[in-house]
DONUVEX-113446 format. One line per 8 residues: number of its first residue (from 1); their letters; for each residue x, y, z of C-alpha. Coordinates in pm, 1 decimal. Layout:
BEGIN
NUM) a) X/Y/Z  ...
//
This chain:
BEGIN
1) mlpsaaql) -1474.0/49.0/2758.4  -1383.0/-317.5/2726.1  -1608.7/-579.7/2884.1  -1490.7/-765.5/3192.4  -1406.7/-1136.8/3197.8  -1739.4/-1209.2/3370.5  -1929.6/-1033.1/3091.8  -1745.8/-1240.8/2831.7
9) dtprdiaw) -1857.5/-1561.8/3005.0  -2211.4/-1502.9/2880.8  -2260.6/-1530.7/2503.5  -2381.6/-1238.2/2293.5  -2706.5/-1330.6/2122.9  -2800.3/-1140.9/1807.5  -3176.6/-1143.8/1754.7  -3390.1/-1138.2/1442.1
17) slpklvvr) -3517.2/-792.8/1342.6  -3897.2/-784.0/1320.9  -3914.3/-470.8/1098.6  -3660.3/-616.7/853.8  -3850.1/-947.1/844.8  -4178.1/-765.1/772.3  -4027.2/-551.9/493.0  -3858.7/-848.8/325.8
25) svigvacv) -4177.0/-1056.2/352.3  -4390.1/-777.0/202.3  -4148.2/-745.6/-90.5  -4157.8/-1124.3/-137.6  -4539.9/-1134.5/-130.5  -4556.1/-845.5/-380.8  -4328.2/-1042.3/-614.7  -4546.3/-1352.5/-578.3
33) llffwals) -4853.1/-1143.2/-663.2  -4668.0/-1008.2/-968.1  -4594.5/-1366.8/-1070.7  -4960.5/-1472.4/-1050.7  -5078.3/-1156.0/-1229.1  -4833.6/-1218.8/-1516.7  -4930.0/-1587.1/-1524.8  -5299.9/-1501.7/-1552.2
41) klivlgra) -5226.5/-1256.7/-1837.0  -5021.7/-1522.9/-2019.4  -5301.9/-1778.7/-1982.6  -5565.3/-1536.2/-2112.6  -5359.8/-1388.1/-2398.6  -5167.0/-1700.7/-2498.2  -4890.5/-1636.1/-2752.3  -4984.6/-1269.2/-2780.2
49) ggfyrfpl) -4886.9/-1212.5/-2416.9  -4510.2/-1233.6/-2473.6  -4457.7/-909.9/-2280.7  -4571.2/-1080.1/-1959.7  -4289.8/-1337.8/-1959.5  -4044.2/-1094.7/-1800.2  -4274.4/-1005.6/-1504.5  -4348.0/-1377.0/-1468.2
57) vlgllggl) -3979.0/-1462.8/-1422.8  -3913.6/-1150.8/-1214.2  -4204.5/-1233.2/-983.4  -4094.4/-1594.0/-939.2  -3732.3/-1507.7/-862.4  -3824.0/-1212.5/-641.6  -4073.4/-1421.9/-448.6  -3825.1/-1702.0/-389.6
65) lglwptwa) -3540.8/-1468.3/-294.2  -3769.2/-1258.5/-75.7  -3961.5/-1527.6/109.1  -3732.6/-1830.1/132.3  -3461.8/-1669.4/353.6  -3718.5/-1508.6/584.5  -3873.4/-1843.9/675.7  -3588.9/-1923.5/919.1
73) gwrghasn) -3615.7/-1572.1/1059.0  -3988.7/-1601.7/1131.3  -3937.8/-1942.5/1295.9  -3649.7/-1810.6/1505.5  -3835.8/-1493.1/1599.7  -4145.2/-1690.4/1704.5  -3942.8/-1924.9/1926.2  -3715.9/-1648.0/2065.7
81) qpavsisr) -3414.1/-1828.0/1921.1  -3120.8/-1596.2/1843.6  -3003.1/-1565.3/1484.7  -2636.5/-1573.7/1585.8  -2477.3/-1646.9/1920.9  -2116.6/-1539.8/1977.8  -1932.4/-1691.2/2274.6  -1584.1/-1778.8/2395.0
89) lgltfagq) -1624.0/-2122.9/2240.8  -1724.1/-1998.5/1894.3  -2020.1/-1906.3/1674.3  -2362.2/-2065.7/1669.3  -2605.4/-1987.7/1388.0  -2979.3/-2056.4/1410.7  -3045.8/-2428.1/1376.3  -2676.3/-2518.7/1350.7
97) plipwfmi) -2424.0/-2663.3/1596.3  -2139.6/-2463.3/1747.7  -1849.1/-2370.0/1517.9  -1542.3/-2342.6/1746.3  -1301.1/-2054.5/1691.0  -1010.5/-2283.5/1606.7  -1205.0/-2426.9/1311.2  -1266.1/-2082.7/1159.6
105) aencwgdg) -995.2/-1972.0/916.3  -1188.8/-1676.4/773.6  -1485.9/-1488.5/914.9  -1623.8/-1196.9/713.8  -1943.2/-999.1/663.8  -2029.0/-1024.3/293.5  -1779.5/-986.9/13.5  -1894.9/-659.4/-140.7
113) repfflhi) -2059.5/-813.3/-447.6  -2413.2/-853.7/-316.4  -2558.4/-518.9/-204.1  -2910.1/-640.8/-120.9  -2839.3/-986.6/21.6  -2555.3/-963.2/271.6  -2407.4/-1276.9/425.4  -2172.7/-1372.7/702.6
121) rirgtdgl) -1920.3/-1596.9/528.8  -1708.3/-1846.2/721.9  -1438.2/-2076.4/585.3  -1304.4/-2366.7/789.4  -937.7/-2432.5/863.3  -945.7/-2791.9/737.3  -1230.5/-2733.6/494.3  -1452.6/-2911.3/746.9
129) lpvsgkvd) -1716.7/-2710.1/933.5  -1969.0/-2852.3/1182.4  -2272.2/-2728.6/988.5  -2533.5/-2917.4/795.7  -2546.8/-2813.7/430.4  -2504.0/-2456.3/305.6  -2130.6/-2495.1/231.7  -2034.3/-2385.6/-120.0
137) trgyysfd) -1766.7/-2537.4/-341.6  -1496.3/-2303.9/-208.5  -1561.0/-2414.8/149.9  -1755.3/-2109.1/265.9  -2058.8/-2136.5/491.4  -2298.7/-1845.4/430.1  -2560.7/-1707.1/667.8  -2808.5/-1441.3/554.4
145) vttiqcsr) -2778.3/-1124.2/766.4  -3030.3/-893.6/599.5  -3286.9/-966.9/872.1  -3083.8/-954.5/1196.3  -3043.7/-674.7/1453.1  -2674.1/-614.9/1408.3  -2438.1/-413.1/1195.0  -2116.3/-531.5/1036.0
153) rqymdsch) -1907.7/-337.5/1286.7  -2091.0/-477.5/1591.1  -2060.4/-834.8/1462.6  -1689.2/-811.3/1378.1  -1604.0/-634.8/1706.2  -1793.6/-896.0/1910.0  -1624.7/-1181.0/1724.6  -1283.9/-1026.7/1786.0
161) lyqtatsp) -1352.6/-973.9/2158.5  -1478.2/-1327.0/2220.4  -1213.2/-1491.7/2004.2  -926.7/-1317.2/2183.5  -1078.7/-1411.1/2521.9  -1068.6/-1782.6/2435.2  -827.9/-1995.4/2635.1  -588.9/-2217.3/2432.8
169) ennkreyl) -644.1/-2531.4/2645.9  -1022.0/-2520.2/2590.8  -959.7/-2470.4/2220.5  -741.0/-2781.0/2194.9  -991.9/-3005.7/2378.6  -1285.5/-2874.3/2173.4  -1080.5/-2915.4/1856.3  -1012.1/-3283.7/1919.8
177) dcrafwqn) -1377.2/-3355.5/2010.2  -1523.0/-3172.2/1708.2  -1265.6/-3300.7/1460.7  -1326.8/-3663.3/1560.9  -1704.4/-3617.4/1547.8  -1706.4/-3459.7/1201.9  -1452.8/-3702.7/1057.1  -1679.1/-3988.1/1170.4
185) avalskq) -1984.3/-3812.2/1024.4  -1812.7/-3763.2/688.8  -1696.1/-4126.1/683.7  -2048.8/-4250.6/759.3  -2201.2/-4029.0/488.8  -1967.8/-4174.9/225.8  -2077.4/-4532.2/302.1
//
């Protein structure tokens, strides 16, 4: 059953998943503990402790990859801020401004190469997205989705529903406002 026009007027908020945040944090803390254990062995054994270099690096990388992305999730979960908000106007990610639908050329859930760290990847139409940082060299904005309460199918279906319900006249007005704002921001940053 398709939602009514009145239901599409309210945005769909996708929340942070508490169990996923806990599991990822526990894995990150375990990796940090591995790092400190290997570091203590290296300090005690000196040059003879060459075996402990691999757990040292593994613990450091695992701790960073496990804990760093969950920080935004814990902050958002504590303040009841949604991870992603999908509306007729566009997408809003936690701590970022609205990305209007007309500025989105490509919207996908991961690219199949990262099985443990899935991302929503968005590429702008003009290469210009209203987000601060996090844009790679190919023009993709990535948002970590391993700790949200949504599946790929639910996200893509919601995006399709809200994007097709968008009116063209609102799109044009929003486009002119956002384009002018971000062109001015880019010009000021180059000075």
